[in-house]
N, C-alpha and C positions, 0 to 999 in steps of 0.2 A: 249410808256409813260401811256397810257390809262390800259394798263392790269397791268404795276406797281402798277398803284393807285388802281386797282381793287384788286391786291393782298395784298398791305397794307391795304384797308379795310378789309376785310375778316380777314385779322391776327387779327385786333382789335376786330374786332367782336367776334372772338375765343378767344384771350385773355380775354374779358369781360365775357364771358360764362364761362371761365374758373374760374376766379375770383369769381364769382355768386357761381359757385357750391363749392369751396371751403370757402367761407363765412359762418359761422353759421347761421343756420337757423332762420329766426325772429320768434319769440315766440309770438303767439297771445292769448290775455288775455280773457278769458271767464267771462261773467258775472255770477256771483254766485248768485244765487235765495236762499234766505232764506225759509226754511223750516216753515210753521205756523203749529202750534197744532191745532188739530180740537177739538172743545168741542162738547163732545158725552153726549147725555140725554138719558137714558132708563127709560121707565115709563110702570108701571104696572096697567093694567085697572082693575079693580073687581067689580063687585055690583056696579056700578055708581060712582065709587070713583077712583081716579088717584093718583098713588103713585111714586114719583121719586127715583128709585133703589138705584142710587148716595147717596142720604140722608141715604136711609135706611142702606147702609154699614158705613157711618159716625157716624149713631147713635151707632149701632154695636162696632164700634171702640170705640167711646166716652165711650160706657156702660163698654167695659172689661178695658178699661186704668183706670178708675174709680175704679172697683173691684180688680184689680190687677195692682198697680202701679209699682211694681217691674220687672214685665214681659215685655222683650222688642217684640213687634210685628212684625216678621218676614212676617208671611203669616195670610192673613183672608178669609175665606170663608163663604157666605152668602147665606143663602137657605129661599127662601120666600114661606110661606105657606098660600097664601090669606084666604083659606078657614079658617083658625084659625086667622086671622088678625095678625099674627107676621112673623118674620123671626128670624132663629135660625144662630147663626154662629161658625164657629170652627176657633181656633186663634191657630198657629203654631201646627196643626194637632191634637188638644187637643180640644174635645167639651164637653157638661155638657147640661143636660135639662135646667140648669137655663142661659144658654148662647142665651137669646132670648130677642127681641125688639118689639115694637107694630110697624105695619105697618103705 
């Protein structure tokens, strides 16, 4: 009788293992982290003054929009020349001597 009882217990355990193997795996949920944007500040220090380069880029964009309201800006490249106290800019690959703003 003891052998029969042990045999039944082994059979039950085997069936439980088979059922567990057949059952779909439990999905674990991962906690999603949200990406935070990093605030970047780039400053140019020259001859005792400090200038935020992002402000210079905004000035260049605004100056171009005021003088060319019909043109859509796709690219804006800004070149700072602190020795002259100005920044030159190129819009959509086009530049001009008049495309400059004070730093």
